[in-house]
PyMOL Python script that loads the backbone (N, CA, C, O; Angstrom):
from pymol import cmd

cmd.read_pdbstr("""\
ATOM      1  N   MET A   1     -82.943  39.519 154.072  1.00  0.00           N
ATOM      2  CA  MET A   1     -82.144  38.321 154.314  1.00  0.00           C
ATOM      3  C   MET A   1     -83.068  37.106 154.366  1.00  0.00           C
ATOM      4  O   MET A   1     -84.225  37.190 154.780  1.00  0.00           O
ATOM      5  N   ALA A   2     -82.521  35.991 153.937  1.00  0.00           N
ATOM      6  CA  ALA A   2     -83.306  34.755 153.919  1.00  0.00           C
ATOM      7  C   ALA A   2     -83.576  34.254 155.335  1.00  0.00           C
ATOM      8  O   ALA A   2     -82.751  34.419 156.234  1.00  0.00           O
ATOM      9  N   ASN A   3     -84.730  33.646 155.515  1.00  0.00           N
ATOM     10  CA  ASN A   3     -85.092  33.091 156.821  1.00  0.00           C
ATOM     11  C   ASN A   3     -84.931  31.575 156.869  1.00  0.00           C
ATOM     12  O   ASN A   3     -84.673  31.006 157.929  1.00  0.00           O
ATOM     13  N   ILE A   4     -85.085  30.927 155.721  1.00  0.00           N
ATOM     14  CA  ILE A   4     -85.029  29.469 155.667  1.00  0.00           C
ATOM     15  C   ILE A   4     -83.570  29.025 155.604  1.00  0.00           C
ATOM     16  O   ILE A   4     -82.746  29.635 154.923  1.00  0.00           O
ATOM     17  N   LYS A   5     -83.273  27.957 156.325  1.00  0.00           N
ATOM     18  CA  LYS A   5     -81.899  27.486 156.438  1.00  0.00           C
ATOM     19  C   LYS A   5     -81.261  27.196 155.080  1.00  0.00           C
ATOM     20  O   LYS A   5     -80.118  27.584 154.839  1.00  0.00           O
ATOM     21  N   SER A   6     -81.983  26.521 154.199  1.00  0.00           N
ATOM     22  CA  SER A   6     -81.427  26.185 152.886  1.00  0.00           C
ATOM     23  C   SER A   6     -81.172  27.441 152.056  1.00  0.00           C
ATOM     24  O   SER A   6     -80.215  27.494 151.284  1.00  0.00           O
ATOM     25  N   ALA A   7     -82.021  28.447 152.215  1.00  0.00           N
ATOM     26  CA  ALA A   7     -81.836  29.701 151.489  1.00  0.00           C
ATOM     27  C   ALA A   7     -80.606  30.442 152.000  1.00  0.00           C
ATOM     28  O   ALA A   7     -79.875  31.059 151.225  1.00  0.00           O
ATOM     29  N   LYS A   8     -80.382  30.375 153.320  1.00  0.00           N
ATOM     30  CA  LYS A   8     -79.189  30.992 153.905  1.00  0.00           C
ATOM     31  C   LYS A   8     -77.933  30.320 153.350  1.00  0.00           C
ATOM     32  O   LYS A   8     -76.953  30.992 153.026  1.00  0.00           O
ATOM     33  N   LYS A   9     -77.968  29.005 153.245  1.00  0.00           N
ATOM     34  CA  LYS A   9     -76.822  28.274 152.705  1.00  0.00           C
ATOM     35  C   LYS A   9     -76.585  28.654 151.245  1.00  0.00           C
ATOM     36  O   LYS A   9     -75.438  28.829 150.833  1.00  0.00           O
ATOM     37  N   ARG A  10     -77.654  28.783 150.459  1.00  0.00           N
ATOM     38  CA  ARG A  10     -77.507  29.159 149.054  1.00  0.00           C
ATOM     39  C   ARG A  10     -76.833  30.526 148.930  1.00  0.00           C
ATOM     40  O   ARG A  10     -76.008  30.738 148.041  1.00  0.00           O
ATOM     41  N   VAL A  11     -77.187  31.446 149.820  1.00  0.00           N
ATOM     42  CA  VAL A  11     -76.576  32.774 149.794  1.00  0.00           C
ATOM     43  C   VAL A  11     -75.073  32.659 150.033  1.00  0.00           C
ATOM     44  O   VAL A  11     -74.277  33.285 149.332  1.00  0.00           O
ATOM     45  N   LEU A  12     -74.691  31.856 151.028  1.00  0.00           N
ATOM     46  CA  LEU A  12     -73.269  31.676 151.335  1.00  0.00           C
ATOM     47  C   LEU A  12     -72.532  31.009 150.181  1.00  0.00           C
ATOM     48  O   LEU A  12     -71.451  31.445 149.787  1.00  0.00           O
ATOM     49  N   VAL A  13     -73.124  29.951 149.645  1.00  0.00           N
ATOM     50  CA  VAL A  13     -72.483  29.211 148.561  1.00  0.00           C
ATOM     51  C   VAL A  13     -72.342  30.091 147.327  1.00  0.00           C
ATOM     52  O   VAL A  13     -71.301  30.068 146.671  1.00  0.00           O
ATOM     53  N   SER A  14     -73.365  30.858 147.003  1.00  0.00           N
ATOM     54  CA  SER A  14     -73.292  31.707 145.816  1.00  0.00           C
ATOM     55  C   SER A  14     -72.235  32.798 145.994  1.00  0.00           C
ATOM     56  O   SER A  14     -71.577  33.191 145.031  1.00  0.00           O
ATOM     57  N   ARG A  15     -72.073  33.283 147.225  1.00  0.00           N
ATOM     58  CA  ARG A  15     -71.046  34.278 147.514  1.00  0.00           C
ATOM     59  C   ARG A  15     -69.647  33.692 147.285  1.00  0.00           C
ATOM     60  O   ARG A  15     -68.788  34.325 146.671  1.00  0.00           O
ATOM     61  N   VAL A  16     -69.437  32.474 147.791  1.00  0.00           N
ATOM     62  CA  VAL A  16     -68.139  31.807 147.632  1.00  0.00           C
ATOM     63  C   VAL A  16     -67.842  31.575 146.155  1.00  0.00           C
ATOM     64  O   VAL A  16     -66.729  31.835 145.696  1.00  0.00           O
ATOM     65  N   ARG A  17     -68.825  31.089 145.415  1.00  0.00           N
ATOM     66  CA  ARG A  17     -68.629  30.814 143.992  1.00  0.00           C
ATOM     67  C   ARG A  17     -68.377  32.091 143.203  1.00  0.00           C
ATOM     68  O   ARG A  17     -67.564  32.102 142.279  1.00  0.00           O
ATOM     69  N   ALA A  18     -69.068  33.161 143.562  1.00  0.00           N
ATOM     70  CA  ALA A  18     -68.880  34.442 142.875  1.00  0.00           C
ATOM     71  C   ALA A  18     -67.451  34.944 143.077  1.00  0.00           C
ATOM     72  O   ALA A  18     -66.826  35.438 142.139  1.00  0.00           O
ATOM     73  N   GLU A  19     -66.938  34.817 144.296  1.00  0.00           N
ATOM     74  CA  GLU A  19     -65.561  35.234 144.581  1.00  0.00           C
ATOM     75  C   GLU A  19     -64.567  34.394 143.782  1.00  0.00           C
ATOM     76  O   GLU A  19     -63.610  34.924 143.216  1.00  0.00           O
ATOM     77  N   ARG A  20     -64.800  33.079 143.740  1.00  0.00           N
ATOM     78  CA  ARG A  20     -63.905  32.186 142.999  1.00  0.00           C
ATOM     79  C   ARG A  20     -63.934  32.533 141.511  1.00  0.00           C
ATOM     80  O   ARG A  20     -62.889  32.607 140.865  1.00  0.00           O
ATOM     81  N   ASN A  21     -65.132  32.744 140.975  1.00  0.00           N
ATOM     82  CA  ASN A  21     -65.260  33.089 139.559  1.00  0.00           C
ATOM     83  C   ASN A  21     -64.571  34.412 139.249  1.00  0.00           C
ATOM     84  O   ASN A  21     -63.930  34.560 138.209  1.00  0.00           O
ATOM     85  N   LYS A  22     -64.709  35.378 140.167  1.00  0.00           N
ATOM     86  CA  LYS A  22     -64.088  36.682 139.974  1.00  0.00           C
ATOM     87  C   LYS A  22     -62.570  36.547 139.914  1.00  0.00           C
ATOM     88  O   LYS A  22     -61.917  37.185 139.089  1.00  0.00           O
ATOM     89  N   SER A  23     -62.014  35.719 140.787  1.00  0.00           N
ATOM     90  CA  SER A  23     -60.580  35.500 140.821  1.00  0.00           C
ATOM     91  C   SER A  23     -60.085  34.852 139.534  1.00  0.00           C
ATOM     92  O   SER A  23     -59.084  35.281 138.960  1.00  0.00           O
ATOM     93  N   ILE A  24     -60.782  33.826 139.089  1.00  0.00           N
ATOM     94  CA  ILE A  24     -60.389  33.117 137.872  1.00  0.00           C
ATOM     95  C   ILE A  24     -60.515  34.030 136.655  1.00  0.00           C
ATOM     96  O   ILE A  24     -59.645  34.032 135.784  1.00  0.00           O
ATOM     97  N   ARG A  25     -61.594  34.803 136.597  1.00  0.00           N
ATOM     98  CA  ARG A  25     -61.815  35.723 135.477  1.00  0.00           C
ATOM     99  C   ARG A  25     -60.733  36.799 135.438  1.00  0.00           C
ATOM    100  O   ARG A  25     -60.256  37.176 134.367  1.00  0.00           O
ATOM    101  N   SER A  26     -60.354  37.286 136.610  1.00  0.00           N
ATOM    102  CA  SER A  26     -59.319  38.307 136.709  1.00  0.00           C
ATOM    103  C   SER A  26     -57.972  37.764 136.217  1.00  0.00           C
ATOM    104  O   SER A  26     -57.245  38.451 135.499  1.00  0.00           O
ATOM    105  N   GLU A  27     -57.650  36.533 136.608  1.00  0.00           N
ATOM    106  CA  GLU A  27     -56.404  35.909 136.169  1.00  0.00           C
ATOM    107  C   GLU A  27     -56.397  35.760 134.648  1.00  0.00           C
ATOM    108  O   GLU A  27     -55.383  36.030 134.004  1.00  0.00           O
ATOM    109  N   ALA A  28     -57.509  35.335 134.078  1.00  0.00           N
ATOM    110  CA  ALA A  28     -57.607  35.164 132.628  1.00  0.00           C
ATOM    111  C   ALA A  28     -57.392  36.500 131.914  1.00  0.00           C
ATOM    112  O   ALA A  28     -56.670  36.569 130.920  1.00  0.00           O
ATOM    113  N   LYS A  29     -58.021  37.553 132.425  1.00  0.00           N
ATOM    114  CA  LYS A  29     -57.874  38.874 131.820  1.00  0.00           C
ATOM    115  C   LYS A  29     -56.417  39.333 131.866  1.00  0.00           C
ATOM    116  O   LYS A  29     -55.933  39.955 130.920  1.00  0.00           O
ATOM    117  N   THR A  30     -55.721  39.032 132.954  1.00  0.00           N
ATOM    118  CA  THR A  30     -54.326  39.422 133.101  1.00  0.00           C
ATOM    119  C   THR A  30     -53.478  38.788 132.007  1.00  0.00           C
ATOM    120  O   THR A  30     -52.654  39.461 131.388  1.00  0.00           O
ATOM    121  N   TYR A  31     -53.677  37.494 131.768  1.00  0.00           N
ATOM    122  CA  TYR A  31     -52.890  36.820 130.741  1.00  0.00           C
ATOM    123  C   TYR A  31     -53.248  37.294 129.345  1.00  0.00           C
ATOM    124  O   TYR A  31     -52.378  37.338 128.474  1.00  0.00           O
ATOM    125  N   VAL A  32     -54.497  37.647 129.107  1.00  0.00           N
ATOM    126  CA  VAL A  32     -54.890  38.197 127.810  1.00  0.00           C
ATOM    127  C   VAL A  32     -54.227  39.560 127.605  1.00  0.00           C
ATOM    128  O   VAL A  32     -53.777  39.868 126.502  1.00  0.00           O
ATOM    129  N   LYS A  33     -54.164  40.376 128.658  1.00  0.00           N
ATOM    130  CA  LYS A  33     -53.495  41.679 128.556  1.00  0.00           C
ATOM    131  C   LYS A  33     -52.005  41.519 128.288  1.00  0.00           C
ATOM    132  O   LYS A  33     -51.423  42.304 127.539  1.00  0.00           O
ATOM    133  N   LYS A  34     -51.377  40.501 128.899  1.00  0.00           N
ATOM    134  CA  LYS A  34     -49.961  40.235 128.643  1.00  0.00           C
ATOM    135  C   LYS A  34     -49.751  39.855 127.184  1.00  0.00           C
ATOM    136  O   LYS A  34     -48.767  40.261 126.566  1.00  0.00           O
ATOM    137  N   LEU A  35     -50.673  39.078 126.640  1.00  0.00           N
ATOM    138  CA  LEU A  35     -50.594  38.699 125.232  1.00  0.00           C
ATOM    139  C   LEU A  35     -50.731  39.932 124.354  1.00  0.00           C
ATOM    140  O   LEU A  35     -49.962  40.106 123.408  1.00  0.00           O
ATOM    141  N   GLU A  36     -51.697  40.787 124.652  1.00  0.00           N
ATOM    142  CA  GLU A  36     -51.895  42.000 123.863  1.00  0.00           C
ATOM    143  C   GLU A  36     -50.665  42.901 123.908  1.00  0.00           C
ATOM    144  O   GLU A  36     -50.319  43.536 122.912  1.00  0.00           O
ATOM    145  N   ALA A  37     -50.006  42.955 125.066  1.00  0.00           N
ATOM    146  CA  ALA A  37     -48.778  43.751 125.199  1.00  0.00           C
ATOM    147  C   ALA A  37     -47.663  43.154 124.342  1.00  0.00           C
ATOM    148  O   ALA A  37     -46.899  43.887 123.715  1.00  0.00           O
ATOM    149  N   ALA A  38     -47.571  41.820 124.317  1.00  0.00           N
ATOM    150  CA  ALA A  38     -46.547  41.160 123.502  1.00  0.00           C
ATOM    151  C   ALA A  38     -46.803  41.400 122.017  1.00  0.00           C
ATOM    152  O   ALA A  38     -45.864  41.590 121.244  1.00  0.00           O
ATOM    153  N   ILE A  39     -48.071  41.392 121.621  1.00  0.00           N
ATOM    154  CA  ILE A  39     -48.419  41.655 120.214  1.00  0.00           C
ATOM    155  C   ILE A  39     -48.065  43.102 119.861  1.00  0.00           C
ATOM    156  O   ILE A  39     -47.535  43.375 118.784  1.00  0.00           O
ATOM    157  N   ALA A  40     -48.363  44.019 120.776  1.00  0.00           N
ATOM    158  CA  ALA A  40     -48.083  45.436 120.534  1.00  0.00           C
ATOM    159  C   ALA A  40     -46.578  45.699 120.429  1.00  0.00           C
ATOM    160  O   ALA A  40     -46.148  46.576 119.679  1.00  0.00           O
ATOM    161  N   SER A  41     -45.781  44.936 121.185  1.00  0.00           N
ATOM    162  CA  SER A  41     -44.331  45.139 121.144  1.00  0.00           C
ATOM    163  C   SER A  41     -43.717  44.602 119.855  1.00  0.00           C
ATOM    164  O   SER A  41     -42.612  44.995 119.480  1.00  0.00           O
ATOM    165  N   GLY A  42     -44.436  43.697 119.172  1.00  0.00           N
ATOM    166  CA  GLY A  42     -43.955  43.176 117.904  1.00  0.00           C
ATOM    167  C   GLY A  42     -43.078  41.949 118.012  1.00  0.00           C
ATOM    168  O   GLY A  42     -42.537  41.491 117.005  1.00  0.00           O
ATOM    169  N   ASP A  43     -42.923  41.409 119.199  1.00  0.00           N
ATOM    170  CA  ASP A  43     -42.088  40.215 119.410  1.00  0.00           C
ATOM    171  C   ASP A  43     -42.942  38.963 119.204  1.00  0.00           C
ATOM    172  O   ASP A  43     -43.736  38.586 120.066  1.00  0.00           O
ATOM    173  N   LYS A  44     -42.760  38.324 118.039  1.00  0.00           N
ATOM    174  CA  LYS A  44     -43.617  37.180 117.707  1.00  0.00           C
ATOM    175  C   LYS A  44     -43.362  35.986 118.625  1.00  0.00           C
ATOM    176  O   LYS A  44     -44.301  35.271 118.972  1.00  0.00           O
ATOM    177  N   ALA A  45     -42.118  35.758 119.023  1.00  0.00           N
ATOM    178  CA  ALA A  45     -41.796  34.626 119.904  1.00  0.00           C
ATOM    179  C   ALA A  45     -42.464  34.802 121.266  1.00  0.00           C
ATOM    180  O   ALA A  45     -43.040  33.861 121.812  1.00  0.00           O
ATOM    181  N   ALA A  46     -42.383  36.010 121.806  1.00  0.00           N
ATOM    182  CA  ALA A  46     -43.012  36.291 123.101  1.00  0.00           C
ATOM    183  C   ALA A  46     -44.529  36.200 122.980  1.00  0.00           C
ATOM    184  O   ALA A  46     -45.203  35.721 123.893  1.00  0.00           O
ATOM    185  N   ALA A  47     -45.058  36.656 121.862  1.00  0.00           N
ATOM    186  CA  ALA A  47     -46.512  36.606 121.646  1.00  0.00           C
ATOM    187  C   ALA A  47     -46.986  35.162 121.546  1.00  0.00           C
ATOM    188  O   ALA A  47     -48.044  34.817 122.073  1.00  0.00           O
ATOM    189  N   ALA A  48     -46.211  34.318 120.873  1.00  0.00           N
ATOM    190  CA  ALA A  48     -46.591  32.909 120.740  1.00  0.00           C
ATOM    191  C   ALA A  48     -46.588  32.220 122.101  1.00  0.00           C
ATOM    192  O   ALA A  48     -47.472  31.416 122.398  1.00  0.00           O
ATOM    193  N   GLU A  49     -45.601  32.534 122.916  1.00  0.00           N
ATOM    194  CA  GLU A  49     -45.534  31.951 124.270  1.00  0.00           C
ATOM    195  C   GLU A  49     -46.687  32.470 125.132  1.00  0.00           C
ATOM    196  O   GLU A  49     -47.298  31.711 125.885  1.00  0.00           O
ATOM    197  N   ALA A  50     -46.980  33.767 125.016  1.00  0.00           N
ATOM    198  CA  ALA A  50     -48.081  34.350 125.775  1.00  0.00           C
ATOM    199  C   ALA A  50     -49.418  33.772 125.326  1.00  0.00           C
ATOM    200  O   ALA A  50     -50.323  33.594 126.141  1.00  0.00           O
ATOM    201  N   LEU A  51     -49.549  33.477 124.029  1.00  0.00           N
ATOM    202  CA  LEU A  51     -50.766  32.865 123.502  1.00  0.00           C
ATOM    203  C   LEU A  51     -50.966  31.482 124.106  1.00  0.00           C
ATOM    204  O   LEU A  51     -52.077  31.118 124.492  1.00  0.00           O
ATOM    205  N   LYS A  52     -49.896  30.723 124.184  1.00  0.00           N
ATOM    206  CA  LYS A  52     -49.966  29.372 124.758  1.00  0.00           C
ATOM    207  C   LYS A  52     -50.441  29.434 126.213  1.00  0.00           C
ATOM    208  O   LYS A  52     -51.301  28.656 126.625  1.00  0.00           O
ATOM    209  N   THR A  53     -49.882  30.354 126.974  1.00  0.00           N
ATOM    210  CA  THR A  53     -50.252  30.506 128.383  1.00  0.00           C
ATOM    211  C   THR A  53     -51.696  30.984 128.529  1.00  0.00           C
ATOM    212  O   THR A  53     -52.464  30.435 129.318  1.00  0.00           O
ATOM    213  N   ALA A  54     -52.055  32.011 127.760  1.00  0.00           N
ATOM    214  CA  ALA A  54     -53.414  32.566 127.842  1.00  0.00           C
ATOM    215  C   ALA A  54     -54.458  31.539 127.426  1.00  0.00           C
ATOM    216  O   ALA A  54     -55.536  31.474 128.016  1.00  0.00           O
ATOM    217  N   THR A  55     -54.146  30.742 126.418  1.00  0.00           N
ATOM    218  CA  THR A  55     -55.069  29.706 125.965  1.00  0.00           C
ATOM    219  C   THR A  55     -55.324  28.695 127.075  1.00  0.00           C
ATOM    220  O   THR A  55     -56.465  28.303 127.317  1.00  0.00           O
ATOM    221  N   GLY A  56     -54.265  28.278 127.741  1.00  0.00           N
ATOM    222  CA  GLY A  56     -54.404  27.325 128.839  1.00  0.00           C
ATOM    223  C   GLY A  56     -55.245  27.864 129.970  1.00  0.00           C
ATOM    224  O   GLY A  56     -56.092  27.157 130.517  1.00  0.00           O
ATOM    225  N   VAL A  57     -55.012  29.119 130.323  1.00  0.00           N
ATOM    226  CA  VAL A  57     -55.762  29.736 131.418  1.00  0.00           C
ATOM    227  C   VAL A  57     -57.238  29.860 131.060  1.00  0.00           C
ATOM    228  O   VAL A  57     -58.104  29.593 131.894  1.00  0.00           O
ATOM    229  N   LEU A  58     -57.527  30.262 129.831  1.00  0.00           N
ATOM    230  CA  LEU A  58     -58.923  30.397 129.402  1.00  0.00           C
ATOM    231  C   LEU A  58     -59.627  29.037 129.366  1.00  0.00           C
ATOM    232  O   LEU A  58     -60.785  28.924 129.769  1.00  0.00           O
ATOM    233  N   GLU A  59     -58.934  28.017 128.889  1.00  0.00           N
ATOM    234  CA  GLU A  59     -59.544  26.688 128.836  1.00  0.00           C
ATOM    235  C   GLU A  59     -59.805  26.142 130.237  1.00  0.00           C
ATOM    236  O   GLU A  59     -60.800  25.455 130.466  1.00  0.00           O
ATOM    237  N   LYS A  60     -58.912  26.449 131.164  1.00  0.00           N
ATOM    238  CA  LYS A  60     -59.112  26.020 132.544  1.00  0.00           C
ATOM    239  C   LYS A  60     -60.333  26.731 133.139  1.00  0.00           C
ATOM    240  O   LYS A  60     -61.139  26.121 133.842  1.00  0.00           O
ATOM    241  N   ALA A  61     -60.454  28.025 132.846  1.00  0.00           N
ATOM    242  CA  ALA A  61     -61.603  28.787 133.330  1.00  0.00           C
ATOM    243  C   ALA A  61     -62.900  28.224 132.757  1.00  0.00           C
ATOM    244  O   ALA A  61     -63.922  28.188 133.442  1.00  0.00           O
ATOM    245  N   THR A  62     -62.856  27.789 131.511  1.00  0.00           N
ATOM    246  CA  THR A  62     -64.035  27.196 130.879  1.00  0.00           C
ATOM    247  C   THR A  62     -64.410  25.887 131.549  1.00  0.00           C
ATOM    248  O   THR A  62     -65.589  25.605 131.766  1.00  0.00           O
ATOM    249  N   SER A  63     -63.397  25.086 131.879  1.00  0.00           N
ATOM    250  CA  SER A  63     -63.673  23.807 132.529  1.00  0.00           C
ATOM    251  C   SER A  63     -64.253  23.995 133.927  1.00  0.00           C
ATOM    252  O   SER A  63     -64.960  23.124 134.433  1.00  0.00           O
ATOM    253  N   LYS A  64     -63.955  25.133 134.546  1.00  0.00           N
ATOM    254  CA  LYS A  64     -64.506  25.441 135.871  1.00  0.00           C
ATOM    255  C   LYS A  64     -65.896  26.072 135.785  1.00  0.00           C
ATOM    256  O   LYS A  64     -66.555  26.281 136.804  1.00  0.00           O
ATOM    257  N   GLY A  65     -66.335  26.371 134.563  1.00  0.00           N
ATOM    258  CA  GLY A  65     -67.663  26.945 134.380  1.00  0.00           C
ATOM    259  C   GLY A  65     -67.712  28.453 134.474  1.00  0.00           C
ATOM    260  O   GLY A  65     -68.791  29.033 134.590  1.00  0.00           O
ATOM    261  N   VAL A  66     -66.550  29.102 134.424  1.00  0.00           N
ATOM    262  CA  VAL A  66     -66.515  30.565 134.515  1.00  0.00           C
ATOM    263  C   VAL A  66     -66.921  31.193 133.190  1.00  0.00           C
ATOM    264  O   VAL A  66     -67.664  32.174 133.164  1.00  0.00           O
ATOM    265  N   TYR A  67     -66.430  30.625 132.086  1.00  0.00           N
ATOM    266  CA  TYR A  67     -66.768  31.100 130.750  1.00  0.00           C
ATOM    267  C   TYR A  67     -67.524  30.013 130.006  1.00  0.00           C
ATOM    268  O   TYR A  67     -67.326  28.826 130.266  1.00  0.00           O
ATOM    269  N   HIS A  68     -68.388  30.412 129.080  1.00  0.00           N
ATOM    270  CA  HIS A  68     -69.059  29.468 128.188  1.00  0.00           C
ATOM    271  C   HIS A  68     -68.032  29.019 127.151  1.00  0.00           C
ATOM    272  O   HIS A  68     -67.134  29.779 126.787  1.00  0.00           O
ATOM    273  N   LYS A  69     -68.169  27.791 126.684  1.00  0.00           N
ATOM    274  CA  LYS A  69     -67.168  27.239 125.758  1.00  0.00           C
ATOM    275  C   LYS A  69     -67.079  28.021 124.455  1.00  0.00           C
ATOM    276  O   LYS A  69     -65.996  28.137 123.882  1.00  0.00           O
ATOM    277  N   ASN A  70     -68.192  28.556 123.980  1.00  0.00           N
ATOM    278  CA  ASN A  70     -68.152  29.343 122.746  1.00  0.00           C
ATOM    279  C   ASN A  70     -67.431  30.670 122.953  1.00  0.00           C
ATOM    280  O   ASN A  70     -66.756  31.159 122.047  1.00  0.00           O
ATOM    281  N   THR A  71     -67.569  31.246 124.126  1.00  0.00           N
ATOM    282  CA  THR A  71     -66.875  32.494 124.450  1.00  0.00           C
ATOM    283  C   THR A  71     -65.378  32.262 124.427  1.00  0.00           C
ATOM    284  O   THR A  71     -64.625  33.053 123.858  1.00  0.00           O
ATOM    285  N   THR A  72     -64.949  31.171 125.051  1.00  0.00           N
ATOM    286  CA  THR A  72     -63.529  30.853 125.089  1.00  0.00           C
ATOM    287  C   THR A  72     -63.003  30.577 123.686  1.00  0.00           C
ATOM    288  O   THR A  72     -61.923  31.043 123.322  1.00  0.00           O
ATOM    289  N   SER A  73     -63.755  29.828 122.908  1.00  0.00           N
ATOM    290  CA  SER A  73     -63.340  29.529 121.535  1.00  0.00           C
ATOM    291  C   SER A  73     -63.181  30.807 120.723  1.00  0.00           C
ATOM    292  O   SER A  73     -62.227  30.945 119.958  1.00  0.00           O
ATOM    293  N   ARG A  74     -64.104  31.731 120.887  1.00  0.00           N
ATOM    294  CA  ARG A  74     -64.047  33.003 120.163  1.00  0.00           C
ATOM    295  C   ARG A  74     -62.814  33.805 120.562  1.00  0.00           C
ATOM    296  O   ARG A  74     -62.105  34.338 119.708  1.00  0.00           O
ATOM    297  N   LYS A  75     -62.563  33.887 121.876  1.00  0.00           N
ATOM    298  CA  LYS A  75     -61.404  34.643 122.364  1.00  0.00           C
ATOM    299  C   LYS A  75     -60.096  34.037 121.858  1.00  0.00           C
ATOM    300  O   LYS A  75     -59.207  34.754 121.398  1.00  0.00           O
ATOM    301  N   ILE A  76     -59.987  32.701 121.946  1.00  0.00           N
ATOM    302  CA  ILE A  76     -58.762  32.025 121.518  1.00  0.00           C
ATOM    303  C   ILE A  76     -58.566  32.202 120.013  1.00  0.00           C
ATOM    304  O   ILE A  76     -57.445  32.419 119.552  1.00  0.00           O
ATOM    305  N   SER A  77     -59.639  32.112 119.258  1.00  0.00           N
ATOM    306  CA  SER A  77     -59.560  32.285 117.814  1.00  0.00           C
ATOM    307  C   SER A  77     -59.050  33.674 117.457  1.00  0.00           C
ATOM    308  O   SER A  77     -58.182  33.820 116.597  1.00  0.00           O
ATOM    309  N   ARG A  78     -59.576  34.665 118.102  1.00  0.00           N
ATOM    310  CA  ARG A  78     -59.170  36.049 117.811  1.00  0.00           C
ATOM    311  C   ARG A  78     -57.723  36.296 118.216  1.00  0.00           C
ATOM    312  O   ARG A  78     -56.984  36.982 117.510  1.00  0.00           O
ATOM    313  N   MET A  79     -57.319  35.732 119.360  1.00  0.00           N
ATOM    314  CA  MET A  79     -55.932  35.907 119.798  1.00  0.00           C
ATOM    315  C   MET A  79     -54.975  35.202 118.842  1.00  0.00           C
ATOM    316  O   MET A  79     -53.928  35.749 118.494  1.00  0.00           O
ATOM    317  N   SER A  80     -55.332  33.990 118.416  1.00  0.00           N
ATOM    318  CA  SER A  80     -54.491  33.232 117.483  1.00  0.00           C
ATOM    319  C   SER A  80     -54.362  33.972 116.155  1.00  0.00           C
ATOM    320  O   SER A  80     -53.282  34.045 115.570  1.00  0.00           O
ATOM    321  N   LYS A  81     -55.471  34.511 115.699  1.00  0.00           N
ATOM    322  CA  LYS A  81     -55.476  35.264 114.446  1.00  0.00           C
ATOM    323  C   LYS A  81     -54.546  36.478 114.538  1.00  0.00           C
ATOM    324  O   LYS A  81     -53.830  36.793 113.587  1.00  0.00           O
ATOM    325  N   ALA A  82     -54.563  37.150 115.681  1.00  0.00           N
ATOM    326  CA  ALA A  82     -53.706  38.330 115.874  1.00  0.00           C
ATOM    327  C   ALA A  82     -52.231  37.943 115.894  1.00  0.00           C
ATOM    328  O   ALA A  82     -51.396  38.648 115.327  1.00  0.00           O
ATOM    329  N   VAL A  83     -51.906  36.824 116.546  1.00  0.00           N
ATOM    330  CA  VAL A  83     -50.512  36.379 116.612  1.00  0.00           C
ATOM    331  C   VAL A  83     -50.052  35.922 115.234  1.00  0.00           C
ATOM    332  O   VAL A  83     -48.935  36.234 114.820  1.00  0.00           O
ATOM    333  N   ASN A  84     -50.900  35.188 114.521  1.00  0.00           N
ATOM    334  CA  ASN A  84     -50.517  34.696 113.190  1.00  0.00           C
ATOM    335  C   ASN A  84     -50.363  35.831 112.179  1.00  0.00           C
ATOM    336  O   ASN A  84     -49.628  35.690 111.202  1.00  0.00           O
ATOM    337  N   ALA A  85     -51.042  36.946 112.401  1.00  0.00           N
ATOM    338  CA  ALA A  85     -50.952  38.091 111.489  1.00  0.00           C
ATOM    339  C   ALA A  85     -49.656  38.872 111.670  1.00  0.00           C
ATOM    340  O   ALA A  85     -49.300  39.701 110.832  1.00  0.00           O
ATOM    341  N   MET A  86     -48.959  38.606 112.759  1.00  0.00           N
ATOM    342  CA  MET A  86     -47.697  39.318 113.014  1.00  0.00           C
ATOM    343  C   MET A  86     -46.652  38.892 111.989  1.00  0.00           C
ATOM    344  O   MET A  86     -46.688  37.781 111.460  1.00  0.00           O
ATOM    345  N   GLU A  87     -45.720  39.807 111.723  1.00  0.00           N
ATOM    346  CA  GLU A  87     -44.649  39.501 110.763  1.00  0.00           C
ATOM    347  C   GLU A  87     -43.445  38.909 111.444  1.00  0.00           C
ATOM    348  O   GLU A  87     -42.455  38.594 110.784  1.00  0.00           O
TER     349      GLU A  87
END
""", "prot")
cmd.dss("prot")
cmd.show_as("cartoon", "prot")
cmd.util.cbc("prot")
cmd.orient("prot")
């Protein structure tokens, strides 16, 4: 354990941020799974709506610093491609 006051604070702050990041990342994964389920069901309207929601959640996570912007762009691109490929 840290002995210096500033080091103790860093430990606490990093713990809080890790929990927040975990929560945001978990929420993003949930919406991506909902999108994948909509794509698997074959309902293009539901998939398009799920894509809109998942895109927003991922972009919000990126703005909070949870994901790198290129990671988010890649995920959104792949999801959009999957929805557009539906009949």
